[in-house]
C-alpha positions in Angstrom: -81.3 -11.6 -177.1 -80.9 -8.3 -176.1 -84.2 -7.8 -174.8 -83.6 -11.0 -172.6 -80.3 -9.8 -171.2 -82.3 -6.6 -170.4 -84.8 -8.4 -168.3 -82.0 -10.4 -166.6 -80.2 -7.4 -166.0 -82.7 -5.2 -164.6 -83.9 -8.0 -162.2 -84.2 -6.9 -158.6 -81.6 -9.4 -157.4 -79.2 -8.5 -159.8 -79.3 -4.6 -158.9 -79.5 -5.8 -155.4 -76.1 -7.6 -155.8 -74.2 -4.8 -157.8 -75.1 -2.4 -155.1 -73.8 -4.8 -152.6 -70.8 -5.6 -154.9 -70.0 -1.5 -155.2 -70.6 -1.3 -151.5 -68.4 -3.7 -150.6 -65.6 -3.0 -152.6 -65.5 0.8 -150.9 -65.9 -0.9 -147.3 -62.5 -2.8 -147.8 -61.0 0.3 -148.3 -62.3 2.0 -145.1 -61.2 -1.8 -143.6 -57.9 -1.6 -145.0 -57.1 1.7 -143.8 -58.7 1.3 -140.5 -56.2 -1.8 -140.1 -53.2 -0.3 -141.4 -53.6 3.0 -140.1 -55.4 2.8 -136.8 -54.8 -1.0 -135.5 -51.7 -1.8 -136.5 -49.9 0.9 -135.1 -50.6 0.5 -131.5 -50.1 -3.0 -131.5 -46.9 -2.4 -133.4 -45.7 0.1 -130.9 -47.1 -2.5 -127.6 -44.8 -5.3 -129.5 -41.6 -2.9 -129.2 -42.1 -0.8 -132.1 -42.4 -3.6 -134.9 -44.4 -2.9 -138.2 -46.1 -6.0 -139.3 -45.9 -5.0 -143.0 -42.3 -5.4 -142.9 -42.2 -9.0 -141.5 -40.7 -11.1 -144.3 -38.6 -13.9 -145.1 -36.1 -13.7 -147.8 -36.1 -17.0 -150.1 -34.0 -16.1 -152.9 -32.0 -13.2 -153.1 -30.0 -10.2 -150.9 -30.7 -11.5 -147.1 -29.2 -8.2 -145.9 -32.5 -6.2 -146.6 -34.3 -4.8 -144.1 -37.6 -3.6 -145.1 -40.1 -5.1 -147.5 -39.4 -2.2 -149.9 -35.8 -2.9 -150.0 -36.2 -6.4 -150.8 -38.8 -5.6 -153.7 -36.1 -3.1 -155.1 -33.7 -5.9 -154.9 -35.6 -8.3 -156.4 -35.5 -10.6 -154.0 -37.9 -13.1 -153.5 -39.8 -13.0 -150.2 -42.7 -14.6 -148.3 -44.8 -11.7 -146.8 -46.2 -12.9 -143.6 -46.7 -9.5 -141.8 -49.0 -8.9 -144.9 -50.7 -12.0 -144.7 -51.3 -10.9 -140.7 -52.6 -7.9 -141.9 -54.8 -9.5 -144.5 -56.2 -11.7 -141.3 -57.1 -9.0 -139.7 -58.8 -7.4 -142.3 -61.1 -10.3 -142.9 -62.2 -10.6 -139.1 -63.1 -7.0 -139.2 -65.1 -7.5 -142.2 -66.7 -10.8 -140.8 -67.6 -9.3 -137.6 -69.1 -6.2 -139.1 -71.0 -8.6 -141.4 -72.0 -10.8 -138.6 -73.3 -7.7 -136.5 -75.0 -6.5 -139.8 -76.9 -9.7 -140.4 -77.7 -9.9 -136.7 -79.2 -6.7 -136.5 -81.5 -7.5 -139.7 -82.7 -10.9 -138.3 -83.6 -8.8 -135.1 -85.8 -6.1 -137.3 -87.2 -8.7 -139.8 -90.5 -10.0 -138.3 -90.3 -13.6 -137.1 -91.3 -16.2 -139.0 -95.0 -17.7 -138.9 -95.3 -20.5 -136.9 -96.5 -23.7 -139.1 -100.1 -24.7 -138.2 -99.7 -27.9 -135.7 -100.7 -30.9 -137.0 -104.3 -31.8 -136.4 -104.4 -34.6 -133.8 -105.5 -38.0 -135.4 -108.6 -38.2 -132.9 -109.6 -35.1 -134.8 -109.2 -36.1 -138.2 -111.0 -39.7 -137.0 -114.1 -37.5 -136.1 -114.3 -35.5 -139.5 -114.1 -38.6 -141.2 -117.0 -40.1 -139.4 -118.7 -36.5 -139.7 -118.3 -36.7 -143.4 -119.6 -40.1 -143.9 -122.5 -39.5 -141.6 -123.3 -36.6 -144.3 -123.4 -38.9 -147.3 
C-alpha cells in the first residue's frame, strides 16, 4: 500500500497540483494586501474617507459602536458587509489575473492540429471500385 501511495503522490499531476496550491496561497496574501493596502484606501478617500472594513450592521449588542474592532470587543453580533465587498474585489482581481495568465498560455501553446477533412463520398466510391477491380 505504501508503494502504491508513493506512485500516486509522485505522479506529475499531483506534484503540479501541490505547486499550484502553494503558489495560489502565496498569491492570495499578495492580492489581499493589494486590495486592503493599495486599492481600497484611494476608493475610500474618493468616497469621503470611508473605510470599507468598518462597514457593518449590528444585529445584537451595543449599537453605538463606531468601528468593527469596537463591535467585536463588545461581543456584538454583526453583518460585516464591508469585508464582503473587500472579498469580492479580491476575487475579481484573482479571477482577472488567472484569465490573463490562461490567455497568455493559450497564445503560447501551438494551435491544435486540424482534423483531416472527411473524404468525399465520390472518392470513397472510386476507392471501392478500384479495390473490387484488383480482386
